N, C-alpha and C positions, 0 to 999 in steps of 0.2 A: 504494500500500500504506500502510495506517495504521500509525503508530508505536504501540508498546505500551509503557506505563510499567511498569517493574519496581520493585516495592516492596522497599525495603531492610528487613532484619530490625531490630527494635527491640532494640538491645543493652543498653538500660537495663532491660528487662523481666527479672524473675527467671527463672532456668532452669526451676525447678519451679513449677507452678501447681496445687497440690493444695489441697483445701478446708481441710486442717489446717495449712497454713503460717501461722505467726504473723506478723502484719504490724504489730502494736502491742502494747506492754507498758508498764505503769506500776506502780511500787511503791506500795502502800497502807499505811496504818498497821496495826500488828499482824501483820507478816510475811505480808501478803497481796499478791496481784498482780491487776491488771485486765489481761486479755488480749483482743485482737481478732484474728480469723482472716481469712484470705483470702476466705472465703465470707460474711463479715459476722457470723458467730457471735461473741458477746462474753460474758464472764463473769469470775468470780474464781477464783483458785487460793489456797488457804489452806495455808500451810506452817508455821503457828504451832506446832502440836504436834510435827510431824515434825522440825524442825530442833533442837528442844530434847530429843528422846528420846536415851537413852544409846546406842542403836544407829544414830544418824543418820549415822555415818561422816563422809565428807568434807563432807556437807551441814551438819554442825554449825558449820562456818565461817560460814554465813549467819546465825547467831545474832547477829552483829555488825550492828547496824542500818545502819551506813554501807556495809558490804560488801553487805548485802541490797539496799539502794537502788541499787547500781551494776549493775542488771540491764539486759540488752540483748537483741538478736535476732541470731542468726547462722544463716544458711541455713535460715530458717523455724522455728527453735527458740528458746525462751527460754534465755538463757545468762547466766552470771556469769563474767567474766574475772578471773583471779587475778593478784596481784602476783608477779613472778618470784622474789622472795626469800622469799615466804611461801607462796604458793599457785600453783604453776607451770602449772597446767592450767585448763581451763574446765569448769564444771559446766553441765549442761543438763537440761531436762525433756522427756520424750517428748511431742512435739506431737500425735501421733495419739491417745494415751490421754487427754491433756488435752482435746482437741477433743470426743471422745466423751462424756466426763463433763459438760463444760460444755453441750454441745448437749442432753443428756438432763436435767440437773439445774440448770444455771445456775452450778454451782460444782464445783470439783475439790478435795477435801480429802485431803491426804496425811497 
C-alpha cells in the first residue's frame, strides 16, 4: 500500500480571500492613499476634501498629516489606529466600496 502525504493547512495565509481585501496601502501627499487589493487592482483614495469638511466627524482627526500617514491594514481594510489618550478607536474605510470605485475609475474620492 502506498503512503499518502497529507498537506498541512497554511496558517500564515489570510482567513478571507476576497478580491477587495486590501493587501497594500501607502500614504501620499495631499491626504491621498495608494491602495492595492488582493486581486491586483490598484489605485488612489482621495480624502483631501472629506477630512476637512465640517461634517467629517471622527475622520476630521486625519487632518493631522502625521496621524494620516500612520495608516495600516487590519483584516483586509485600510485603518488608522488611535492613541489611547486621544483617539481610543480605529477608523477604517469600507474595502468593498473602495475596490468598486477604484476598479471602475482608478480613484475613490470621498
